[in-house]
N, CA, C and O of each residue as an XYZ file, in Angstrom:
976
protein
N      -0.903     38.437     63.366
C      -2.296     38.699     62.980
C      -2.335     39.451     61.642
O      -1.716     40.507     61.510
N      -3.048     38.919     60.664
C      -3.154     39.642     59.377
C      -3.732     41.036     59.571
O      -4.663     41.233     60.352
N      -3.161     42.016     58.839
C      -3.655     43.389     58.932
C      -4.594     43.664     57.759
O      -4.754     42.830     56.868
N      -5.204     44.832     57.773
C      -6.211     45.170     56.797
C      -5.853     44.869     55.349
O      -6.693     44.319     54.636
N      -4.655     45.196     54.872
C      -4.317     44.917     53.472
C      -4.374     43.420     53.120
O      -4.814     43.045     52.033
N      -3.925     42.579     54.055
C      -3.979     41.142     53.802
C      -5.410     40.629     53.733
O      -5.703     39.682     53.002
N      -6.306     41.261     54.501
C      -7.734     40.872     54.462
C      -8.354     41.312     53.134
O      -9.197     40.604     52.583
N      -7.953     42.445     52.630
C      -8.424     42.859     51.312
C      -7.986     41.878     50.228
O      -8.748     41.589     49.306
N      -6.772     41.370     50.335
C      -6.304     40.363     49.389
C      -7.125     39.063     49.517
O      -7.418     38.390     48.529
N      -7.478     38.745     50.754
C      -8.331     37.558     50.966
C      -9.673     37.763     50.241
O     -10.171     36.853     49.578
N     -10.227     38.921     50.370
C     -11.478     39.233     49.682
C     -11.340     39.046     48.179
O     -12.198     38.431     47.545
N     -10.271     39.570     47.612
C     -10.016     39.452     46.186
C      -9.916     37.992     45.773
O     -10.437     37.604     44.728
N      -9.251     37.184     46.586
C      -9.061     35.792     46.267
C     -10.338     34.977     46.311
O     -10.485     33.983     45.599
N     -11.279     35.421     47.175
C     -12.542     34.697     47.333
C     -13.636     35.179     46.399
O     -14.715     34.591     46.326
N     -13.344     36.259     45.686
C     -14.378     36.944     44.885
C     -15.024     36.021     43.841
O     -16.172     36.238     43.451
N     -14.315     35.025     43.403
C     -14.873     34.153     42.345
C     -16.073     33.345     42.806
O     -16.801     32.780     41.989
N     -16.282     33.289     44.154
C     -17.402     32.524     44.676
C     -18.674     33.342     44.856
O     -19.720     32.796     45.206
N     -18.591     34.652     44.619
C     -19.766     35.500     44.753
C     -20.779     35.115     43.668
O     -20.422     34.869     42.516
N     -22.040     35.072     44.072
C     -23.169     34.655     43.219
C     -23.181     33.144     42.947
O     -23.890     32.670     42.060
N     -22.384     32.396     43.726
C     -22.388     30.960     43.611
C     -23.098     30.321     44.800
O     -23.091     30.853     45.909
N     -23.715     29.161     44.541
C     -24.512     28.461     45.592
C     -23.608     27.469     46.360
O     -22.809     26.742     45.770
N     -23.769     27.471     47.692
C     -23.063     26.528     48.542
C     -23.693     25.161     48.386
O     -24.892     25.004     48.617
N     -22.908     24.168     47.999
C     -23.411     22.816     47.832
C     -23.261     21.990     49.125
O     -24.120     21.179     49.469
N     -22.128     22.230     49.834
C     -21.875     21.537     51.085
C     -21.189     22.490     52.046
O     -20.476     23.408     51.642
N     -21.428     22.246     53.349
C     -20.773     23.078     54.372
C     -20.440     22.218     55.585
O     -21.262     21.414     56.024
N     -19.229     22.387     56.129
C     -18.821     21.635     57.304
C     -17.795     22.421     58.088
O     -17.496     23.570     57.763
N     -17.249     21.789     59.136
C     -16.247     22.452     59.975
C     -16.681     22.464     61.415
O     -17.820     22.109     61.720
N     -15.787     22.869     62.325
C     -16.100     22.809     63.779
C     -16.451     24.171     64.367
O     -16.425     24.335     65.587
N     -16.781     25.162     63.517
C     -17.308     26.436     64.052
C     -18.599     26.124     64.798
O     -19.340     25.212     64.432
N     -18.851     26.884     65.833
C     -19.960     26.561     66.761
C     -21.309     27.144     66.289
O     -21.915     27.963     66.981
N     -21.748     26.726     65.147
C     -23.105     27.010     64.690
C     -23.488     25.940     63.692
O     -22.633     25.182     63.232
N     -24.753     25.870     63.357
C     -25.249     24.833     62.451
C     -24.848     25.149     61.011
O     -25.406     26.049     60.383
N     -23.888     24.409     60.505
C     -23.406     24.668     59.156
C     -24.435     24.336     58.068
O     -24.307     24.790     56.931
N     -25.455     23.543     58.422
C     -26.457     23.145     57.447
C     -27.247     24.360     56.918
O     -27.787     24.330     55.812
N     -27.300     25.431     57.738
C     -28.074     26.605     57.287
C     -27.447     27.260     56.069
O     -28.094     28.042     55.373
N     -26.171     26.935     55.813
C     -25.483     27.541     54.654
C     -25.727     26.759     53.366
O     -25.504     27.273     52.269
N     -26.175     25.544     53.500
C     -26.357     24.684     52.317
C     -27.442     25.245     51.417
O     -28.507     25.651     51.882
N     -27.160     25.262     50.126
C     -28.067     25.772     49.098
C     -28.271     27.281     49.154
O     -29.130     27.810     48.448
N     -27.502     27.979     49.977
C     -27.568     29.425     50.014
C     -26.553     30.029     49.037
O     -25.491     29.452     48.806
N     -26.879     31.173     48.474
C     -25.998     31.847     47.505
C     -25.219     32.958     48.183
O     -25.782     33.814     48.865
N     -23.924     32.923     47.982
C     -23.050     33.997     48.505
C     -23.278     35.255     47.669
O     -22.971     35.284     46.478
N     -23.821     36.296     48.309
C     -24.211     37.499     47.604
C     -23.092     38.550     47.498
O     -22.984     39.270     46.505
N     -22.274     38.611     48.543
C     -21.281     39.686     48.624
C     -20.221     39.312     49.632
O     -20.469     38.536     50.554
N     -19.026     39.873     49.450
C     -17.949     39.778     50.434
C     -17.570     41.197     50.818
O     -17.247     42.021     49.962
N     -17.612     41.473     52.123
C     -17.210     42.787     52.609
C     -16.102     42.623     53.661
O     -16.055     41.610     54.360
N     -15.242     43.588     53.768
C     -14.216     43.562     54.795
C     -14.375     44.793     55.676
O     -14.817     45.852     55.233
N     -14.001     44.617     56.929
C     -13.921     45.720     57.872
C     -12.685     45.518     58.697
O     -12.650     44.682     59.601
N     -11.656     46.297     58.378
C     -10.404     46.148     59.097
C      -9.825     44.737     58.957
O      -9.410     44.334     57.870
N      -9.802     44.005     60.049
C      -9.230     42.655     60.058
C     -10.301     41.574     59.954
O     -10.014     40.395     60.160
N     -11.520     41.963     59.639
C     -12.637     41.033     59.574
C     -13.162     40.893     58.140
O     -13.163     41.844     57.358
N     -13.606     39.674     57.828
C     -14.216     39.393     56.529
C     -15.643     38.931     56.746
O     -15.914     38.128     57.639
N     -16.547     39.432     55.936
C     -17.952     39.051     56.048
C     -18.417     38.426     54.705
O     -18.391     39.057     53.648
N     -18.840     37.154     54.817
C     -19.455     36.486     53.676
C     -20.949     36.679     53.815
O     -21.559     36.148     54.743
N     -21.539     37.422     52.917
C     -22.926     37.892     53.112
C     -23.888     37.081     52.220
O     -23.715     36.960     51.007
N     -24.899     36.542     52.892
C     -25.965     35.807     52.221
C     -27.265     36.618     52.381
O     -27.251     37.672     53.018
N     -28.358     36.155     51.827
C     -29.611     36.903     51.914
C     -30.110     37.100     53.323
O     -30.586     38.184     53.660
N     -30.015     36.071     54.163
C     -30.608     36.130     55.486
C     -29.622     36.414     56.624
O     -30.032     36.797     57.720
N     -28.325     36.226     56.366
C     -27.332     36.361     57.441
C     -25.948     36.536     56.801
O     -25.807     36.572     55.578
N     -24.946     36.642     57.659
C     -23.556     36.757     57.173
C     -22.663     35.882     58.045
O     -22.967     35.628     59.210
N     -21.569     35.433     57.470
C     -20.530     34.712     58.229
C     -19.400     35.680     58.492
O     -18.824     36.242     57.561
N     -19.083     35.875     59.765
C     -17.991     36.773     60.148
C     -16.748     35.946     60.387
O     -16.779     34.991     61.163
N     -15.652     36.297     59.731
C     -14.377     35.592     59.847
C     -13.331     36.556     60.360
O     -13.076     37.602     59.764
N     -12.717     36.175     61.504
C     -11.589     36.952     62.029
C     -10.438     35.979     62.178
O     -10.521     35.050     62.982
N      -9.371     36.167     61.428
C      -8.279     35.208     61.426
C      -7.434     35.219     62.707
O      -6.622     34.319     62.919
N      -7.620     36.228     63.552
C      -6.893     36.289     64.835
C      -5.377     36.172     64.572
O      -4.876     36.676     63.567
N      -4.652     35.497     65.495
C      -3.190     35.405     65.382
C      -2.717     34.358     64.390
O      -1.751     34.567     63.655
N      -3.427     33.204     64.378
C      -2.902     32.075     63.626
C      -3.860     31.534     62.541
O      -3.652     30.449     61.998
N      -4.879     32.295     62.251
C      -5.854     31.857     61.247
C      -5.277     31.873     59.829
O      -4.302     32.564     59.536
N      -5.913     31.091     58.970
C      -5.516     31.048     57.578
C      -6.674     30.513     56.747
O      -7.712     30.132     57.286
N      -6.489     30.487     55.442
C      -7.517     29.982     54.576
C      -6.850     29.342     53.341
O      -5.691     29.619     53.032
N      -7.590     28.507     52.668
C      -7.146     27.966     51.409
C      -8.318     27.939     50.457
O      -9.472     28.015     50.879
N      -8.030     27.832     49.180
C      -9.058     27.883     48.147
C      -8.977     26.626     47.304
O      -7.903     26.229     46.851
N     -10.123     26.010     47.103
C     -10.318     24.844     46.214
C      -9.844     23.523     46.755
O     -10.205     22.479     46.212
N      -9.045     23.525     47.810
C      -8.675     22.259     48.432
C      -8.356     22.477     49.907
O      -7.804     23.508     50.292
N      -8.713     21.488     50.724
C      -8.410     21.542     52.165
C      -6.940     21.186     52.348
O      -6.486     20.132     51.901
N      -6.206     22.069     53.004
C      -4.768     21.864     53.173
C      -4.365     21.579     54.612
O      -3.194     21.314     54.886
N      -5.337     21.631     55.550
C      -5.051     21.350     56.939
C      -6.036     20.320     57.461
O      -7.110     20.151     56.883
N      -5.691     19.615     58.557
C      -6.570     18.557     59.061
C      -7.906     19.072     59.558
O      -8.071     20.263     59.818
N      -8.866     18.150     59.687
C     -10.206     18.488     60.101
C     -10.245     19.215     61.462
O     -11.098     20.076     61.679
N      -9.331     18.870     62.363
C      -9.333     19.504     63.693
C      -9.061     20.998     63.623
O      -9.423     21.736     64.540
N      -8.425     21.458     62.541
C      -8.135     22.878     62.344
C      -9.169     23.603     61.514
O      -9.156     24.829     61.402
N     -10.080     22.813     60.925
C     -11.022     23.379     59.966
C     -12.242     23.966     60.688
O     -13.069     23.243     61.244
N     -12.323     25.295     60.659
C     -13.473     25.959     61.272
C     -14.692     25.954     60.338
O     -15.826     25.766     60.780
N     -14.442     26.160     59.064
C     -15.545     26.196     58.130
C     -15.053     25.861     56.724
O     -14.005     26.333     56.285
N     -15.839     25.034     56.028
C     -15.620     24.826     54.609
C     -16.921     25.095     53.883
O     -17.994     24.696     54.336
N     -16.817     25.773     52.757
C     -17.962     26.026     51.890
C     -17.591     25.483     50.524
O     -16.693     25.999     49.859
N     -18.292     24.436     50.111
C     -17.996     23.793     48.835
C     -19.036     24.233     47.798
O     -20.243     24.131     48.017
N     -18.535     24.720     46.678
C     -19.410     25.171     45.592
C     -19.303     24.188     44.429
O     -18.534     23.229     44.500
N     -20.048     24.410     43.384
C     -20.008     23.495     42.251
C     -18.589     23.382     41.680
O     -18.138     22.314     41.266
N     -17.917     24.524     41.679
C     -16.508     24.539     41.236
C     -15.649     25.179     42.326
O     -15.628     26.401     42.475
N     -14.949     24.346     43.082
C     -14.039     24.838     44.119
C     -14.689     25.052     45.469
O     -15.851     24.703     45.680
N     -13.917     25.634     46.386
C     -14.432     25.819     47.732
C     -13.533     26.730     48.555
O     -12.414     27.067     48.168
N     -14.081     27.120     49.727
C     -13.398     27.987     50.662
C     -13.147     27.187     51.947
O     -14.062     26.543     52.461
N     -11.926     27.222     52.463
C     -11.578     26.486     53.699
C     -10.901     27.444     54.667
O      -9.890     28.070     54.350
N     -11.493     27.540     55.870
C     -11.032     28.490     56.878
C     -10.529     27.737     58.093
O     -11.206     26.834     58.586
N      -9.314     28.103     58.599
C      -8.694     27.332     59.668
C      -8.290     28.223     60.880
O      -7.942     29.395     60.732
N      -8.356     27.612     62.059
C      -7.733     28.162     63.297
C      -8.078     29.616     63.556
O      -7.191     30.431     63.807
N      -9.370     29.950     63.497
C      -9.736     31.343     63.697
C     -11.163     31.429     64.226
O     -11.782     30.404     64.511
N     -11.677     32.620     64.358
C     -13.019     32.853     64.825
C     -13.977     32.942     63.634
O     -13.822     33.799     62.765
N     -14.966     32.046     63.605
C     -15.990     32.074     62.569
C     -17.346     32.073     63.250
O     -17.660     31.159     64.013
N     -18.165     33.108     62.974
C     -19.445     33.233     63.625
C     -20.517     33.575     62.582
O     -20.249     34.199     61.555
N     -21.739     33.138     62.897
C     -22.907     33.522     62.094
C     -23.524     34.755     62.726
O     -23.795     34.766     63.927
N     -23.750     35.795     61.933
C     -24.363     37.023     62.468
C     -25.539     37.417     61.584
O     -25.568     37.095     60.396
N     -26.506     38.112     62.168
C     -27.633     38.559     61.368
C     -27.254     39.846     60.626
O     -26.259     40.487     60.962
N     -28.020     40.206     59.656
C     -27.690     41.361     58.824
C     -27.763     42.667     59.596
O     -27.125     43.654     59.232
N     -28.550     42.662     60.668
C     -28.646     43.860     61.501
C     -27.286     44.176     62.153
O     -26.977     45.335     62.428
N     -26.501     43.154     62.389
C     -25.157     43.318     62.956
C     -24.288     44.181     62.034
O     -23.519     45.022     62.500
N     -24.420     43.961     60.717
C     -23.637     44.720     59.753
C     -23.989     46.209     59.776
O     -23.140     47.072     59.555
N     -25.263     46.481     60.048
C     -25.719     47.881     60.079
C     -25.116     48.671     61.240
O     -25.104     49.902     61.222
N     -24.614     47.949     62.255
C     -24.053     48.618     63.438
C     -22.564     48.929     63.288
O     -21.983     49.633     64.113
N     -21.972     48.415     62.258
C     -20.531     48.608     62.057
C     -20.249     50.032     61.555
O     -20.938     50.541     60.671
N     -19.231     50.655     62.135
C     -18.821     51.987     61.677
C     -17.851     51.816     60.503
O     -16.634     51.846     60.682
N     -18.406     51.637     59.308
C     -17.586     51.391     58.129
C     -16.623     52.534     57.838
O     -15.617     52.332     57.158
N     -16.916     53.736     58.344
C     -16.067     54.895     58.106
C     -14.753     54.817     58.890
O     -13.861     55.639     58.678
N     -14.627     53.846     59.787
C     -13.395     53.700     60.566
C     -12.353     52.817     59.875
O     -11.220     52.702     60.344
N     -12.738     52.197     58.764
C     -11.827     51.316     58.037
C     -10.888     52.159     57.184
O     -11.334     52.852     56.270
N      -9.577     52.104     57.480
C      -8.626     52.986     56.820
C      -8.491     52.706     55.319
O      -7.999     53.548     54.568
N      -8.927     51.525     54.890
C      -8.778     51.181     53.477
C     -10.083     51.234     52.703
O     -10.135     50.914     51.515
N     -11.140     51.647     53.400
C     -12.451     51.700     52.759
C     -12.660     53.001     52.001
O     -12.084     54.033     52.347
N     -13.483     52.944     50.970
C     -13.879     54.166     50.251
C     -14.687     55.075     51.174
O     -14.812     56.274     50.923
N     -15.231     54.498     52.236
C     -16.024     55.256     53.202
C     -15.188     55.865     54.337
O     -15.723     56.549     55.210
N     -13.880     55.613     54.318
C     -12.989     56.115     55.371
C     -13.239     57.626     55.609
O     -13.297     58.423     54.673
N     -13.380     57.974     56.884
C     -13.666     59.349     57.247
C     -12.552     59.870     58.145
O     -12.569     59.629     59.352
N     -11.575     60.586     57.569
C     -10.437     61.071     58.378
C     -10.869     62.091     59.445
O     -10.254     62.163     60.509
N     -11.884     62.852     59.179
C     -12.354     63.850     60.151
C     -12.915     63.156     61.380
O     -12.698     63.603     62.506
N     -13.634     62.065     61.165
C     -14.167     61.322     62.310
C     -13.006     60.735     63.144
O     -13.058     60.726     64.374
N     -11.968     60.252     62.456
C     -10.792     59.730     63.152
C     -10.127     60.848     63.984
O      -9.712     60.632     65.122
N     -10.041     62.033     63.387
C      -9.415     63.151     64.079
C     -10.176     63.512     65.369
O      -9.575     63.792     66.406
N     -11.502     63.495     65.272
C     -12.317     63.808     66.467
C     -12.137     62.779     67.556
O     -12.112     63.125     68.737
N     -12.008     61.497     67.173
C     -11.780     60.442     68.157
C     -10.419     60.600     68.826
O     -10.285     60.363     70.026
N      -9.409     61.000     68.052
C      -8.086     61.214     68.602
C      -8.073     62.376     69.561
O      -7.501     62.278     70.647
N      -8.696     63.480     69.181
C      -8.751     64.673     70.049
C      -9.457     64.367     71.363
O      -9.133     64.942     72.402
N     -10.432     63.447     71.306
C     -11.213     63.110     72.507
C     -10.408     62.226     73.492
O     -10.869     61.942     74.597
N      -9.206     61.799     73.071
C      -8.369     60.932     73.932
C      -6.960     61.478     74.104
O      -5.998     60.838     73.681
N      -6.821     62.651     74.716
C      -5.497     63.310     74.789
C      -4.451     62.534     75.561
O      -3.257     62.725     75.331
N      -4.867     61.656     76.480
C      -3.917     60.907     77.301
C      -3.529     59.562     76.690
O      -2.718     58.832     77.259
N      -4.103     59.237     75.540
C      -3.784     57.973     74.897
C      -2.440     58.065     74.138
O      -2.159     59.062     73.473
N      -1.632     57.019     74.253
C      -0.390     56.951     73.499
C      -0.698     56.750     72.028
O      -1.682     56.099     71.679
N       0.139     57.308     71.162
C      -0.103     57.163     69.732
C      -0.011     55.707     69.287
O      -0.684     55.314     68.333
N       0.812     54.899     69.962
C       0.891     53.479     69.594
C      -0.421     52.780     69.868
O      -0.832     51.913     69.096
N      -1.092     53.141     70.959
C      -2.415     52.559     71.276
C      -3.486     53.088     70.310
O      -4.393     52.361     69.905
N      -3.357     54.353     69.959
C      -4.362     54.955     69.043
C      -4.345     54.257     67.701
O      -5.400     53.922     67.163
N      -3.154     54.032     67.148
C      -3.074     53.394     65.850
C      -3.590     51.968     65.869
O      -4.110     51.484     64.864
N      -3.451     51.290     67.001
C      -3.915     49.909     67.115
C      -5.359     49.817     67.527
O      -5.904     48.716     67.610
N      -6.013     50.965     67.795
C      -7.397     50.962     68.216
C      -8.297     50.764     66.999
O      -8.350     51.627     66.123
N      -8.995     49.649     66.938
C      -9.770     49.305     65.767
C     -11.020     50.148     65.627
O     -11.634     50.154     64.560
N     -11.419     50.865     66.676
C     -12.535     51.803     66.560
C     -12.119     53.099     65.891
O     -12.960     53.863     65.418
N     -10.812     53.345     65.853
C     -10.316     54.575     65.215
C      -9.660     54.267     63.865
O      -9.956     54.918     62.862
N      -8.771     53.273     63.847
C      -8.033     52.885     62.643
C      -8.252     51.412     62.363
O      -7.334     50.609     62.530
N      -9.444     51.045     61.943
C      -9.702     49.635     61.713
C      -8.871     49.106     60.561
O      -8.887     49.650     59.457
N      -8.138     48.027     60.842
C      -7.265     47.433     59.841
C      -5.802     47.641     60.106
O      -4.968     46.913     59.569
N      -5.463     48.623     60.926
C      -4.066     48.886     61.265
C      -3.602     47.880     62.295
O      -4.275     47.644     63.299
N      -2.441     47.287     62.039
C      -1.797     46.346     62.954
C      -0.416     46.817     63.339
O      -0.056     47.968     63.093
N       0.358     45.938     63.938
C       1.638     46.326     64.484
C       2.671     46.759     63.463
O       3.460     47.671     63.708
N       2.658     46.091     62.302
C       3.612     46.491     61.237
C       3.300     47.925     60.787
O       4.185     48.780     60.744
N       2.059     48.164     60.461
C       1.666     49.499     59.995
C       1.963     50.535     61.084
O       2.460     51.621     60.785
N       1.666     50.207     62.328
C       1.912     51.130     63.428
C       3.377     51.567     63.457
O       3.686     52.758     63.479
N       4.264     50.582     63.457
C       5.708     50.926     63.568
C       6.212     51.728     62.366
O       6.989     52.669     62.523
N       5.771     51.355     61.184
C       6.251     52.031     59.991
C       5.655     53.431     59.840
O       6.340     54.345     59.382
N       4.399     53.609     60.216
C       3.778     54.929     60.159
C       4.473     55.884     61.126
O       4.768     57.024     60.767
N       4.733     55.430     62.343
C       5.355     56.300     63.338
C       6.760     56.695     62.932
O       7.211     57.797     63.246
N       7.465     55.798     62.229
C       8.793     56.168     61.753
C       8.672     57.174     60.598
O       9.448     58.125     60.508
N       7.718     56.954     59.748
C       7.517     57.894     58.615
C       7.284     59.318     59.109
O       7.822     60.275     58.551
N       6.468     59.449     60.173
C       6.123     60.813     60.607
C       7.020     61.320     61.727
O       6.840     62.442     62.200
N       7.992     60.506     62.160
C       8.960     60.953     63.145
C       8.423     61.121     64.542
O       8.807     62.051     65.250
N       7.516     60.208     64.959
C       6.907     60.306     66.291
C       7.208     59.042     67.075
O       7.016     57.927     66.590
N       7.685     59.241     68.300
C       7.949     58.119     69.218
C       6.628     57.491     69.658
O       5.677     58.215     69.954
N       6.548     56.155     69.707
C       5.286     55.487     69.993
C       4.629     55.826     71.324
O       3.412     55.694     71.448
N       5.397     56.262     72.329
C       4.814     56.542     73.596
C       4.367     58.025     73.745
O       3.995     58.474     74.829
N       4.419     58.728     72.658
C       3.916     60.106     72.662
C       2.409     60.131     72.953
O       1.676     59.221     72.566
N       1.966     61.183     73.636
C       0.545     61.310     73.949
C      -0.151     62.117     72.865
O       0.384     63.101     72.353
N      -1.345     61.679     72.531
C      -2.100     62.354     71.468
C      -2.283     63.840     71.748
O      -2.170     64.666     70.844
N      -2.565     64.174     72.995
C      -2.811     65.558     73.359
C      -1.591     66.453     73.204
O      -1.729     67.675     73.147
N      -0.406     65.872     73.134
C       0.839     66.642     72.974
C       1.264     66.816     71.515
O       2.193     67.568     71.222
N       0.599     66.137     70.624
C       0.991     66.217     69.197
C       0.556     67.555     68.620
O      -0.585     67.970     68.822
N       1.440     68.233     67.907
C       1.028     69.431     67.150
C      -0.042     69.019     66.141
O      -0.096     67.864     65.719
N      -0.888     69.967     65.761
C      -1.986     69.663     64.850
C      -1.483     69.079     63.547
O      -2.131     68.216     62.955
N      -0.314     69.553     63.093
C       0.251     69.035     61.847
C       0.624     67.585     61.938
O       0.438     66.818     60.993
N       1.162     67.208     63.102
C       1.539     65.782     63.306
C       0.330     64.910     63.404
O       0.347     63.762     62.960
N      -0.733     65.441     63.986
C      -1.980     64.669     64.100
C      -2.544     64.390     62.693
O      -3.036     63.297     62.415
N      -2.461     65.395     61.824
C      -2.941     65.214     60.454
C      -2.059     64.206     59.716
O      -2.564     63.387     58.948
N      -0.740     64.261     59.946
C       0.170     63.315     59.318
C      -0.145     61.887     59.780
O      -0.152     60.955     58.976
N      -0.403     61.726     61.066
C      -0.717     60.418     61.631
C      -1.925     59.826     60.917
O      -1.901     58.655     60.540
N      -2.975     60.608     60.726
C      -4.211     60.147     60.087
C      -3.951     59.807     58.628
O      -4.400     58.773     58.133
N      -3.220     60.689     57.937
C      -2.983     60.498     56.504
C      -2.106     59.291     56.252
O      -2.387     58.497     55.354
N      -1.049     59.140     57.028
C      -0.096     58.054     56.766
C      -0.632     56.699     57.186
O      -0.176     55.679     56.669
N      -1.601     56.654     58.123
C      -2.202     55.360     58.481
C      -2.865     54.766     57.236
O      -2.801     53.560     56.997
N      -3.491     55.623     56.463
C      -4.138     55.184     55.205
C      -3.098     54.964     54.094
O      -3.110     53.938     53.415
N      -2.195     55.950     53.923
C      -1.200     55.855     52.852
C      -0.365     54.597     52.971
O      -0.170     53.878     51.991
N       0.133     54.328     54.184
C       0.992     53.170     54.347
C       0.205     51.867     54.133
O       0.747     50.887     53.621
N      -1.067     51.862     54.525
C      -1.863     50.663     54.346
C      -1.974     50.296     52.858
O      -1.951     49.116     52.507
N      -2.094     51.296     51.993
C      -2.167     51.021     50.567
C      -0.785     50.667     49.975
O      -0.692     49.895     49.021
N       0.271     51.236     50.552
C       1.622     50.815     50.156
C       1.810     49.337     50.540
O       2.311     48.541     49.747
N       1.406     48.990     51.754
C       1.448     47.621     52.251
C       0.745     46.683     51.268
O       1.275     45.629     50.916
N      -0.450     47.076     50.832
C      -1.232     46.242     49.907
C      -0.468     46.043     48.597
O      -0.394     44.923     48.092
N       0.094     47.107     48.046
C       0.853     47.005     46.788
C       2.039     46.079     46.950
O       2.255     45.191     46.125
N       2.824     46.281     48.028
C       3.995     45.452     48.252
C       3.650     44.012     48.541
O       4.383     43.106     48.143
N       2.530     43.782     49.238
C       2.074     42.428     49.522
C       1.696     41.724     48.223
O       2.019     40.550     48.042
N       1.030     42.414     47.337
C       0.670     41.813     46.039
C       1.907     41.415     45.246
O       1.913     40.409     44.537
N       2.955     42.225     45.380
C       4.191     41.978     44.612
C       5.169     41.058     45.369
O       6.271     40.789     44.891
N       4.746     40.574     46.571
C       5.582     39.680     47.392
C       6.894     40.347     47.805
O       7.927     39.680     47.874
N       6.867     41.645     48.079
C       8.077     42.373     48.474
C       7.856     43.173     49.745
O       8.616     44.103     50.017
N       6.846     42.843     50.526
C       6.504     43.648     51.678
C       7.701     43.809     52.655
O       8.046     44.927     53.039
N       8.307     42.710     53.035
C       9.376     42.779     54.037
C      10.574     43.571     53.564
O      11.298     44.150     54.373
N      10.792     43.602     52.247
C      11.920     44.363     51.718
C      11.739     45.878     51.956
O      12.708     46.636     51.918
N      10.489     46.303     52.201
C      10.228     47.712     52.383
C      10.092     48.125     53.860
O       9.869     49.297     54.164
N      10.227     47.169     54.753
C      10.182     47.552     56.181
C      11.425     48.371     56.513
O      12.552     47.971     56.221
N      11.193     49.517     57.125
C      12.305     50.386     57.538
C      12.711     50.147     58.975
O      13.898     50.189     59.297
N      11.735     49.894     59.854
C      12.087     49.697     61.264
C      11.468     48.427     61.861
O      12.038     47.867     62.797
N      10.347     47.964     61.364
C       9.697     46.804     61.937
C      10.613     45.581     61.864
O      11.018     45.149     60.785
N      10.930     45.033     63.050
C      11.846     43.898     63.277
C      13.299     44.224     62.917
O      14.139     43.325     62.897
N      13.607     45.484     62.636
C      14.967     45.869     62.279
C      15.761     46.270     63.515
O      15.193     46.460     64.591
N      17.086     46.398     63.359
C      17.931     46.766     64.514
C      18.667     48.069     64.320
O      19.118     48.665     65.298
N      18.807     48.541     63.070
C      19.564     49.763     62.793
C      18.676     50.758     62.058
O      17.975     50.400     61.111
N      18.713     52.009     62.504
C      17.924     53.064     61.867
C      18.430     53.316     60.462
O      19.628     53.536     60.282
N      17.561     53.294     59.451
C      18.005     53.566     58.085
C      18.350     55.019     57.817
O      18.950     55.330     56.789
N      17.981     55.919     58.726
C      18.280     57.324     58.560
C      19.606     57.723     59.171
O      20.456     58.307     58.499
N      19.788     57.404     60.467
C      20.990     57.881     61.176
C      22.026     56.790     61.475
O      23.155     57.082     61.871
N      21.629     55.549     61.280
C      22.562     54.455     61.501
C      22.718     54.004     62.944
O      23.492     53.093     63.238
N      21.974     54.651     63.850
C      22.048     54.273     65.276
C      21.156     53.030     65.522
O      20.293     52.684     64.716
N      21.405     52.393     66.652
C      20.648     51.211     66.992
C      19.202     51.592     67.326
O      18.957     52.537     68.075
N      18.247     50.841     66.759
C      16.863     51.061     67.077
C      16.516     50.504     68.458
O      17.127     49.549     68.939
N      15.533     51.122     69.068
C      15.013     50.632     70.339
C      13.875     49.656     70.063
O      12.958     49.944     69.294
N      13.958     48.485     70.713
C      12.880     47.515     70.637
C      12.239     47.468     72.019
O      12.918     47.200     73.011
N      10.941     47.726     72.090
C      10.299     47.848     73.397
C       8.817     47.538     73.283
O       8.187     47.854     72.274
N       8.256     46.914     74.329
C       6.823     46.734     74.389
C       6.198     48.022     74.894
O       6.520     48.498     75.983
N       5.304     48.579     74.095
C       4.742     49.884     74.432
C       3.215     49.830     74.500
O       2.576     48.936     73.945
N       2.658     50.818     75.200
C       1.215     50.996     75.252
C       0.522     50.007     76.155
O       1.148     49.126     76.744
N      -0.771     50.167     76.252
C      -1.576     49.275     77.100
C      -1.562     47.854     76.584
O      -1.657     46.903     77.360
N      -1.444     47.708     75.289
C      -1.436     46.378     74.687
C      -0.090     45.686     74.762
O       0.002     44.501     74.440
N       0.952     46.381     75.174
C       2.296     45.840     75.278
C       2.753     45.158     73.978
O       3.308     44.060     73.995
N       2.509     45.828     72.880
C       2.923     45.298     71.573
C       4.318     45.796     71.244
O       4.750     46.839     71.735
N       5.020     45.036     70.405
C       6.403     45.359     70.064
C       6.481     46.642     69.260
O       5.795     46.808     68.251
N       7.321     47.537     69.720
C       7.589     48.752     68.941
C       9.058     48.786     68.596
O       9.902     48.394     69.403
N       9.368     49.252     67.401
C      10.739     49.462     66.938
C      10.813     50.923     66.524
O      10.075     51.370     65.647
N      11.712     51.660     67.164
C      11.809     53.095     66.855
C      13.197     53.649     67.129
O      14.017     53.045     67.820
N      13.426     54.832     66.553
C      14.704     55.499     66.677
C      14.562     56.696     67.608
O      13.719     57.564     67.378
N      15.368     56.750     68.644
C      15.284     57.834     69.614
C      15.812     59.153     69.025
O      15.523     60.228     69.550
N      16.582     59.066     67.940
C      17.099     60.270     67.283
C      16.079     60.858     66.294
O      15.879     62.071     66.232
N      15.455     59.986     65.542
C      14.614     60.429     64.436
C      13.123     60.410     64.745
O      12.314     60.807     63.906
N      12.759     59.965     65.908
C      11.358     59.974     66.316
C      11.228     60.691     67.650
O      11.774     60.264     68.668
N      10.494     61.786     67.614
C      10.384     62.646     68.775
C       9.331     62.216     69.756
O       8.241     61.811     69.353
N       9.627     62.293     71.043
C       8.638     62.023     72.096
C       7.893     63.299     72.411
O       8.487     64.285     72.848
N       6.606     63.278     72.192
C       5.756     64.439     72.475
C       4.999     64.230     73.786
O       4.228     65.096     74.200
């Protein structure tokens, strides 16, 4: 599943279509695509792992889920995979194998934009209060909770926890206040590192523990385990990451 930094790159790639009029619209998304015809794309906003194509009367919500993708200017996958295409005078947007929904603008007003770790509106204090309110939650679940850290996915989770030396099954209520602050700060810091490395096509070269087998600090074998309520893959070092 693409994480927040990849969705920001998607926004950048689609930006050339802002202020352009949709000439044709098709795809197998479950809404009337005709309503998009002759409408002008006013803005593109992202929230964590979601992309919003905003028009005057409504917005198109795109969530790539596990296997979604997109292409620009040409359709690269068969019609059965095509959820939505928006054709403009010059070029087009093609969205595949994901969730595409039409939402009203009131829906956007309900989104807690301050929960997006990569947004200028990111509010670390609000995140801290949410964490404090869930003392029995594992840190691995907290980082993956989109209401707290919107945009954080499994790669960011594993790398952040290694950076701050915390075992993924640690409970939030057991973390010293300093570690809690590190958790919040590094969720954002690593997300922007991720974005930089992704732009430079070197992201995987910078993974320290995600999908790795040997700890880069002590040389011991990393533990690979499904952790938390979501049973997502965690990679961690029992020597260098403390269980709180």
